[in-house]
N, C-alpha and C positions, 0 to 999 in steps of 0.2 A: 504494500500500500504506500502510495506517494501522496501525502496529504498536503494540500496548499490552502492557505487562508486568503480569500478574495474579498476585497471591498466591493460590494455589489450596489452601493448607493442606497437609495430609499431611506435617507436619514443616517447614513453611515453604518449600515448593517454589514456584518462579516459572515461569509459562508465558507465552511470547511468542505473541500472537495478532494476526492481521490482521483488524481489525474490519470491513473492507470486503468480506471474503470469507466466512469461516466461523469462529464461535467455539464452543468445546466446550459441551456441555450435560449434563444429569443422566444421559442415556443412556450417555455415555462413562464416567462415574464408576461407574454400576451395572455396566457390563461389566467394568471393571477389578476391582471388588469381587468379582464372581461367578466370576472365573477362579481364585481361591484358589491362586495360585502358591506353590510351596514355595521355600525358600531355595536349593535346589540346581537349580531348574528353569531351563531356557533358554526364553524366551518370544518368540514372533513375533507382531507386530501387523500385520494386512493392511489396507491403506488407512489408514495411520497419520496422515494429515493433518498437523496442527501438532505432533503428538507427545503430545497430551493423555492418551490411554489408556496409552501406554507410561510416561509420567511418573507417573501415578497408580498404576499397577501397581508401579513401583519404590518409590514412597513408602509404599504399603500393605504390600507383601510382601517387598521387597528380594531378588528372585530373583538368580540368578547373572548373567543378562544379559537385556536386552530389545532386540530388533531390530525396526525398523519398515520397512515397504515402502510407498512413496507415489509416485503417478505425477506429482504436481504439484511441479515443482522449487522454487517459492517456498515451499511448505509444508515441504518437506524442509529447506530452509535455515533456516527458523524453528525447526524441531524440533532441528536440530543446535545452533543458538545457545542454545536453552533447556537442552539437555544441558550445554553449557559453562557457562552461567550458574549452574547448580546443581551444578557440579563432578562431573558424572556421565558424562563422556565415555568413561570406561573400561568403563561398564556399559550405556549407552544408545547404540545405533547405528542410523542411519537411512540407508536406501538409496533412491535415486531409480529408479523403474522400474514397469512394469506387472505386476500379479499374473498376467496371462496368460503372462508370460515368466519366471515364478518360477524355472524351471530354470537360467536364466542368472544368477540373483541369489543363491540359497542352495542348499546341498546338500540332497538328499532325506533324509527321516527323521532330521532333525537337531535337532528342537525337541520339548520336552515339552508345551508349551501353545501354541496358536495362538488369538489373539483377533481379532475382526472386528466393526467398527461400519460396515457398508457403506452406500452410498447407499440411501435407503429407496424412492425413486420408480423404478418400472420404466422401461426405455427406451421412448420414444415417448409418455410421459405427461407432462403439464405443458408450459407454454410456455417456450421458450428464453429465457434471461436475457442481458442485455447484459454482465453480470458472469460471464465464462466460468468463473472459478475457483469461484465460489459455486455455479454450475449443476452443475459436475462433482462437487462435494462432496455434492450432494443427489440426483443422478440417475445411473442406471446408464448411463454413457456409454462408457467404455473397457472396462468389465467388468461382467458380470451376476452375480446371486447365485450361479449355478452355477459361475462361474469362480472366485469367492472360495472356495467349498467345495472345488473341485478343487485349488486351490493349497494349502489347509490340509491336505488328505489327502496331498499330495506331501511337505509339509514335516514332518509329524508323525512321531514315532517310533511304533512299535507300542505300543498302550496309552496313547498321548498324547491330550490333550483339546483339542477345538475348541469355543470359547465364542463365541457370537454374540448380538448385540442387534439386534432388528428390530421391525417392526410385527406385531401378532397376525394380521393378514390374510395374512401371508406364511408362517405356520406350516406349512401343508401343503407349500409349496415347500421350506422348510428341511428338513423331514423327508425329502422325496423326494430332494433333492440330496445330503443326508448319506448316506442308505442306498445311493444309487447309487455313492458313492465309498468305501464301507466304513467310514463313520463312523456309529455307532449312538447316537441320542439317548438320554441316560441321565438327565438332569435338566432341568427347565424351571421358570421362575418368571414369573408374571404381575405386571405393575406397573400400578397404577391411579393416575390423577391425584389422586383423592380418594375417600373412602369412598362406596360405592354406585355409583360411575361404572364404565363399561365399561373394561377394560384397554386401554391405548394403547401399551404396550411389552411385549415378550416377550424373555426371556433363555433360551437353550438351551445346554446343555453336552453334547457328543457325544464318544464314545470311539472311537478307531481300533481296530477289531476287537472292540468290546465286544458283550456279549450283549444280547438283547432284554428289557430291563426298564427302565421309565421311572418316576422319582421326581418327583412334582410338589411343589415346595417351597411353603411358605406365601406367599401373595401379599403384595405390598408396596404401601402407599399413600404417594405422594410427599408429599401434604399432608393434614392433618387437617381436621375439620369447620370449624375456625376459619381455614383458609386458610394456616396456618403449616406449614413443613416438619415432617413427622412425626418422632417420636423414632427410628424405625427408619432413616429417611434420615439423620438427624443422626449416628447411630452409624456409618453407612457413610462419612460425611464426616469422622469422627473428632472431631466437635464435642462429643459427650457420650460417656462411657465405655460399653463393652460391658457387658451385664448378666452 
């Protein structure tokens, strides 16, 4: 394990990451931003990894609490250490376990918001890696997309929101899984790497027991024509003020 302490912004937060396994990316920050947690919300992050999404959610929105569930013990340990490093042990909690056994980990219908940045690659696709931790972070090994959605539906209060980041190619699966579990997609946002490019990230927000009406938010470009991070992304990172 090669642990690095990174200043990720959002009020000077520090995240511990193992550079030999998996480091957080822009999709984690986009997910945290899109969840729009309120100060009174209890938030659950499924597949929380090293705690990046949970930490950014806390830095951006300061909800009542954020709980992360992660199957990899080393990542849970890093997340807990990051919480302590930022003096957030009372609001950030990380549990080691499989989302398929969520009933053993948290009470049902106990969270206002559930976030999820699941492995993007489906089971059976891609070559196995010698680095097992990195492979688990990127591939559906212990749990598939449907399992994450089922876990979210179990944990959410009625009217609660499930927010997921994924690849656009999985959008039909996301909608199908959500509706099968009583989660109605209400908002979505396409993210483009640069102007004119095809979207490579999708954000979806679904409501437990919500009605059938979908709002498509304006798309976001990660970089401008000049290759520099766009103003919209800089605002999400808090590097320039909101308009």
